[in-house]
N, CA, C and O of each residue as an XYZ file, in Angstrom:
428
protein
N     -28.150    -38.083     45.550
C     -27.420    -38.060     46.764
C     -26.283    -37.033     46.693
O     -26.133    -36.203     47.589
N     -25.488    -37.097     45.628
C     -24.414    -36.125     45.486
C     -24.859    -34.853     44.778
O     -24.235    -33.804     44.939
N     -25.936    -34.937     43.994
C     -26.391    -33.783     43.227
C     -27.556    -33.151     43.948
O     -28.537    -33.809     44.296
N     -27.419    -31.839     44.167
C     -28.534    -31.142     44.823
C     -29.557    -30.760     43.768
O     -29.244    -30.686     42.579
N     -30.757    -30.522     44.205
C     -31.817    -30.171     43.284
C     -31.623    -28.747     42.786
O     -31.231    -27.867     43.552
N     -31.900    -28.513     41.483
C     -31.767    -27.188     40.883
C     -33.161    -26.637     40.621
O     -34.047    -27.353     40.155
N     -33.344    -25.374     40.920
C     -34.622    -24.721     40.704
C     -34.430    -23.631     39.645
O     -33.481    -22.851     39.718
N     -35.320    -23.584     38.678
C     -35.236    -22.595     37.605
C     -35.841    -21.286     38.061
O     -36.813    -21.252     38.815
N     -35.231    -20.192     37.576
C     -35.759    -18.874     37.876
C     -36.709    -18.459     36.766
O     -36.540    -18.862     35.616
N     -37.672    -17.684     37.095
C     -38.592    -17.157     36.101
C     -37.931    -15.947     35.439
O     -37.455    -15.041     36.123
N     -37.903    -15.939     34.099
C     -37.272    -14.838     33.363
C     -38.264    -13.699     33.214
O     -39.467    -13.920     33.069
N     -37.754    -12.492     33.250
C     -38.591    -11.307     33.049
C     -38.915    -11.188     31.562
O     -38.004    -11.304     30.743
N     -40.183    -10.958     31.173
C     -40.553    -10.902     29.759
C     -39.931     -9.712     29.027
O     -39.625     -9.848     27.842
N     -39.730     -8.573     29.652
C     -39.162     -7.390     28.975
C     -37.686     -7.613     28.662
O     -37.199     -7.139     27.635
N     -36.984     -8.308     29.508
C     -35.556     -8.533     29.286
C     -35.329     -9.461     28.101
O     -34.319     -9.321     27.411
N     -36.211    -10.385     27.844
C     -36.064    -11.313     26.727
C     -36.180    -10.607     25.388
O     -35.393    -10.885     24.483
N     -37.131     -9.709     25.237
C     -37.310     -8.978     23.986
C     -36.160     -8.011     23.762
O     -35.688     -7.855     22.635
N     -35.719     -7.377     24.797
C     -34.631     -6.414     24.676
C     -33.311     -7.137     24.388
O     -32.482     -6.629     23.633
N     -33.118     -8.278     24.962
C     -31.908     -9.056     24.725
C     -31.808     -9.513     23.282
O     -30.706     -9.588     22.739
N     -32.941     -9.824     22.642
C     -32.939    -10.241     21.240
C     -32.491     -9.120     20.314
O     -31.734     -9.355     19.372
N     -32.953     -7.905     20.578
C     -32.536     -6.758     19.765
C     -31.074     -6.399     20.010
O     -30.357     -6.016     19.086
N     -30.652     -6.522     21.228
C     -29.267     -6.175     21.557
C     -28.271     -7.178     20.970
O     -27.108     -6.837     20.757
N     -28.707     -8.385     20.712
C     -27.797     -9.373     20.134
C     -27.526     -9.077     18.655
O     -26.487     -9.480     18.133
N     -28.446     -8.375     17.969
C     -28.241     -8.007     16.567
C     -27.469     -6.702     16.400
O     -26.973     -6.430     15.307
N     -27.356     -5.904     17.426
C     -26.679     -4.614     17.339
C     -25.224     -4.729     16.892
O     -24.827     -3.963     16.013
N     -24.406     -5.622     17.426
C     -23.024     -5.730     16.931
C     -22.947     -6.134     15.455
O     -22.061     -5.678     14.731
N     -23.863     -6.979     15.015
C     -23.887     -7.395     13.621
C     -24.219     -6.220     12.706
O     -23.592     -6.046     11.661
N     -25.199     -5.419     13.097
C     -25.579     -4.243     12.315
C     -24.429     -3.240     12.293
O     -24.127     -2.681     11.239
N     -23.792     -3.005     13.416
C     -22.660     -2.081     13.473
C     -21.505     -2.568     12.603
O     -20.820     -1.761     11.974
N     -21.286     -3.862     12.564
C     -20.214     -4.412     11.741
C     -20.492     -4.157     10.252
O     -19.565     -3.824      9.513
N     -21.734     -4.305      9.799
C     -22.075     -4.034      8.406
C     -21.948     -2.547      8.079
O     -21.533     -2.197      6.974
N     -22.292     -1.678      9.004
C     -22.152     -0.237      8.782
C     -20.676      0.126      8.624
O     -20.316      0.879      7.719
N     -19.833     -0.398      9.488
C     -18.401     -0.120      9.396
C     -17.838     -0.705      8.100
O     -17.029     -0.055      7.438
N     -18.246     -1.906      7.729
C     -17.800     -2.533      6.491
C     -18.172     -1.679      5.285
O     -17.374     -1.543      4.357
N     -19.368     -1.105      5.284
C     -19.808     -0.253      4.177
C     -18.909      0.963      4.039
O     -18.450      1.272      2.939
N     -18.648      1.665      5.152
C     -17.870      2.898      5.076
C     -16.375      2.660      4.878
O     -15.686      3.532      4.349
N     -15.863      1.511      5.284
C     -14.430      1.253      5.167
C     -14.085      0.574      3.844
O     -13.031      0.857      3.275
N     -14.939     -0.309      3.343
C     -14.583     -1.083      2.150
C     -15.459     -0.801      0.931
O     -14.936     -0.543     -0.153
N     -16.756     -0.844      1.087
C     -17.651     -0.789     -0.066
C     -17.724      0.607     -0.668
O     -17.620      0.750     -1.886
N     -17.898      1.627      0.140
C     -18.045      2.994     -0.360
C     -16.790      3.484     -1.093
O     -16.924      4.041     -2.182
N     -15.573      3.305     -0.550
C     -14.387      3.738     -1.301
C     -14.206      2.984     -2.627
O     -13.742      3.562     -3.610
N     -14.572      1.696     -2.652
C     -14.460      0.925     -3.892
C     -15.428      1.453     -4.946
O     -15.068      1.542     -6.119
N     -16.640      1.800     -4.551
C     -17.611      2.353     -5.495
C     -17.127      3.701     -6.027
O     -17.303      4.003     -7.207
N     -16.523      4.504     -5.167
C     -15.996      5.807     -5.582
C     -14.859      5.622     -6.587
O     -14.786      6.352     -7.576
N     -13.974      4.657     -6.345
C     -12.850      4.388     -7.247
C     -13.360      3.901     -8.608
O     -12.821      4.291     -9.644
N     -14.393      3.053     -8.614
C     -14.969      2.573     -9.872
C     -15.577      3.725    -10.664
O     -15.451      3.772    -11.888
N     -16.227      4.641     -9.980
C     -16.836      5.785    -10.638
C     -15.767      6.681    -11.267
O     -15.945      7.161    -12.386
N     -14.667      6.907    -10.563
C     -13.569      7.718    -11.095
C     -12.926      7.051    -12.308
O     -12.608      7.725    -13.288
N     -12.731      5.738    -12.252
C     -12.134      5.006    -13.369
C     -13.038      5.060    -14.587
O     -12.562      5.247    -15.707
N     -14.336      4.899    -14.379
C     -15.284      4.942    -15.491
C     -15.281      6.310    -16.153
O     -15.287      6.396    -17.381
N     -15.272      7.379    -15.369
C     -15.261      8.721    -15.948
C     -13.941      9.000    -16.667
O     -13.937      9.694    -17.684
N     -12.813      8.470    -16.160
C     -11.522      8.647    -16.814
C     -11.510      7.932    -18.169
O     -11.009      8.482    -19.149
N     -12.054      6.717    -18.232
C     -12.082      5.965    -19.483
C     -13.008      6.600    -20.514
O     -12.734      6.541    -21.713
N     -14.094      7.201    -20.059
C     -15.014      7.861    -20.983
C     -14.425      9.154    -21.529
O     -14.777      9.576    -22.630
N     -13.530      9.789    -20.770
C     -12.956     11.068    -21.176
C     -11.695     10.912    -22.016
O     -11.085     11.918    -22.376
N     -11.281      9.690    -22.339
C     -10.087      9.495    -23.160
C     -10.279     10.119    -24.530
O     -11.361     10.052    -25.112
N      -9.209     10.729    -25.041
C      -9.274     11.319    -26.371
C      -7.953     11.098    -27.092
O      -6.955     10.710    -26.483
N      -7.959     11.346    -28.375
C      -6.764     11.162    -29.198
C      -5.697     12.157    -28.737
O      -5.975     13.338    -28.532
N      -4.472     11.653    -28.579
C      -3.367     12.499    -28.139
C      -3.069     12.411    -26.655
O      -2.051     12.932    -26.199
N      -3.946     11.755    -25.884
C      -3.691     11.587    -24.451
C      -2.528     10.633    -24.230
O      -2.373      9.648    -24.953
N      -1.727     10.928    -23.242
C      -0.619     10.054    -22.869
C      -1.087      9.201    -21.698
O      -1.552      9.721    -20.684
N      -0.958      7.871    -21.850
C      -1.558      6.950    -20.891
C      -0.567      5.890    -20.430
O       0.465      5.656    -21.059
N      -0.914      5.256    -19.310
C      -0.187      4.104    -18.784
C      -1.157      2.934    -18.781
O      -2.305      3.071    -18.358
N      -0.685      1.766    -19.262
C      -1.538      0.577    -19.298
C      -1.319     -0.264    -18.042
O      -0.443      0.033    -17.230
N      -2.116     -1.305    -17.897
C      -1.981     -2.206    -16.753
C      -0.622     -2.886    -16.725
O      -0.114     -3.213    -15.652
N      -0.038     -3.098    -17.877
C       1.269     -3.740    -17.953
C       2.420     -2.783    -17.724
O       3.576     -3.206    -17.703
N       2.126     -1.483    -17.550
C       3.167     -0.498    -17.308
C       3.700      0.143    -18.571
O       4.691      0.870    -18.517
N       3.064     -0.110    -19.717
C       3.500      0.471    -20.984
C       2.971      1.900    -21.069
O       1.796      2.159    -20.809
N       3.865      2.822    -21.439
C       3.484      4.229    -21.590
C       3.414      4.542    -23.070
O       4.296      4.145    -23.832
N       2.376      5.248    -23.484
C       2.239      5.603    -24.886
C       1.227      6.702    -25.093
O       0.628      7.212    -24.146
N       1.046      7.062    -26.361
C       0.127      8.133    -26.741
C      -0.996      7.533    -27.570
O      -0.735      6.731    -28.467
N      -2.226      7.899    -27.295
C      -3.388      7.382    -28.007
C      -3.416      7.980    -29.406
O      -3.352      9.197    -29.580
N      -3.515      7.082    -30.421
C      -3.601      7.541    -31.804
C      -4.988      7.324    -32.395
O      -5.461      8.147    -33.179
N      -5.637      6.239    -32.033
C      -6.997      5.940    -32.499
C      -7.803      5.492    -31.304
O      -7.291      4.857    -30.382
N      -9.079      5.839    -31.338
C      -9.933      5.470    -30.215
C     -11.265      4.956    -30.755
O     -11.858      5.557    -31.650
N     -11.723      3.843    -30.201
C     -12.993      3.241    -30.615
C     -13.871      2.987    -29.395
O     -13.596      3.474    -28.298
N     -14.928      2.217    -29.610
C     -15.854      1.905    -28.509
C     -15.172      1.118    -27.394
O     -15.255      1.486    -26.222
N     -14.495      0.028    -27.770
C     -13.882     -0.834    -26.761
C     -12.370     -0.938    -26.886
O     -11.695     -1.369    -25.951
N     -11.830     -0.540    -28.052
C     -10.391     -0.667    -28.274
C      -9.746      0.689    -28.490
O     -10.385      1.633    -28.953
N      -8.456      0.770    -28.142
C      -7.675      1.990    -28.268
C      -6.335      1.608    -28.891
O      -5.744      0.596    -28.513
N      -5.854      2.403    -29.836
C      -4.515      2.200    -30.382
C      -3.566      3.161    -29.680
O      -3.801      4.369    -29.633
N      -2.480      2.595    -29.131
C      -1.511      3.387    -28.380
C      -0.164      3.286    -29.085
O       0.338      2.188    -29.323
N       0.414      4.425    -29.413
C       1.737      4.457    -30.033
C       2.781      4.467    -28.924
O       2.832      5.399    -28.121
N       3.619      3.425    -28.878
C       4.624      3.295    -27.828
C       5.998      3.729    -28.309
O       6.877      4.019    -27.497
N       6.190      3.776    -29.618
C       7.438      4.220    -30.226
C       7.094      4.685    -31.631
O       5.964      4.494    -32.081
N       8.048      5.292    -32.334
C       7.785      5.741    -33.706
C       7.437      4.551    -34.579
O       8.269      3.668    -34.792
N       6.205      4.522    -35.089
C       5.759      3.460    -35.978
C       5.309      2.183    -35.284
O       4.932      1.227    -35.961
N       5.337      2.134    -33.959
C       4.920      0.940    -33.216
C       3.636      1.262    -32.461
O       3.629      2.087    -31.547
N       2.557      0.602    -32.854
C       1.264      0.828    -32.197
C       0.759     -0.471    -31.590
O       0.893     -1.544    -32.177
N       0.183     -0.353    -30.416
C      -0.457     -1.484    -29.748
C      -1.950     -1.236    -29.726
O      -2.401     -0.117    -29.480
N      -2.711     -2.280    -29.982
C      -4.161     -2.163    -29.877
C      -4.572     -2.792    -28.551
O      -4.325     -3.974    -28.315
N      -5.198     -2.000    -27.688
C      -5.566     -2.421    -26.339
C      -7.047     -2.196    -26.099
O      -7.695     -1.409    -26.791
N      -7.565     -2.893    -25.116
C      -8.921     -2.596    -24.656
C      -8.872     -1.338    -23.799
O      -7.857     -1.042    -23.168
N      -9.969     -0.608    -23.783
C     -10.025      0.622    -22.971
C      -9.771      0.341    -21.497
O      -9.121      1.131    -20.813
N     -10.280     -0.781    -21.011
C     -10.150     -1.084    -19.582
C      -8.710     -1.385    -19.182
O      -8.410     -1.455    -17.990
N      -7.807     -1.566    -20.158
C      -6.403     -1.830    -19.856
C      -5.651     -0.548    -19.506
O      -4.497     -0.605    -19.081
N      -6.291      0.601    -19.681
C      -5.654      1.875    -19.357
C      -5.969      2.203    -17.900
O      -7.128      2.215    -17.486
N      -4.912      2.469    -17.132
C      -5.100      2.710    -15.702
C      -4.854      4.160    -15.299
O      -5.298      4.584    -14.232
N      -4.154      4.927    -16.137
C      -3.833      6.291    -15.745
C      -3.614      7.158    -16.982
O      -3.047      6.709    -17.978
N      -4.067      8.394    -16.904
C      -3.789      9.378    -17.941
C      -2.719     10.299    -17.395
O      -2.877     10.886    -16.325
N      -1.621     10.425    -18.141
C      -0.504     11.251    -17.703
C      -0.698     12.696    -18.133
O      -1.428     12.964    -19.087
N      -0.053     13.633    -17.439
C      -0.117     15.031    -17.885
C       0.554     15.195    -19.258
O       1.473     14.452    -19.601
N       0.087     16.161    -20.020
C       0.643     16.410    -21.362
C       2.140     16.708    -21.244
O       2.572     17.432    -20.347
N       2.919     16.140    -22.159
C       4.344     16.374    -22.189
C       5.169     15.396    -21.368
O       6.396     15.497    -21.355
N       4.539     14.461    -20.687
C       5.269     13.476    -19.893
C       5.986     12.477    -20.788
O       7.128     12.101    -20.524
N       5.312     12.054    -21.839
C       5.860     11.065    -22.772
C       6.195     11.766    -24.074
O       5.357     12.480    -24.625
N       7.417     11.573    -24.577
C       7.796     12.219    -25.835
C       8.061     11.196    -26.900
O       8.393     11.553    -28.030
């Protein structure tokens, strides 16, 4: 009495298939943007860090993760000895080195 009868419309078959593909487009675009904004720069930074750690040599002046500055005296597969003062050496893992300083920065 108060509710009128509702009649359903027939949907066009081409619009249904196209609508399904269009609903995934924002999701695909979001992953593309995520790749170029976050994933790609992180992979590039990891590659640079790996090449820097492989190129370490005796006599390099380095900064550790803790902010300690020193000169490499011994170098091994996974560990590095860093002289921080006359007669004071720290044994660190290679991955604890975050930066190689230019020669002559640390005396």
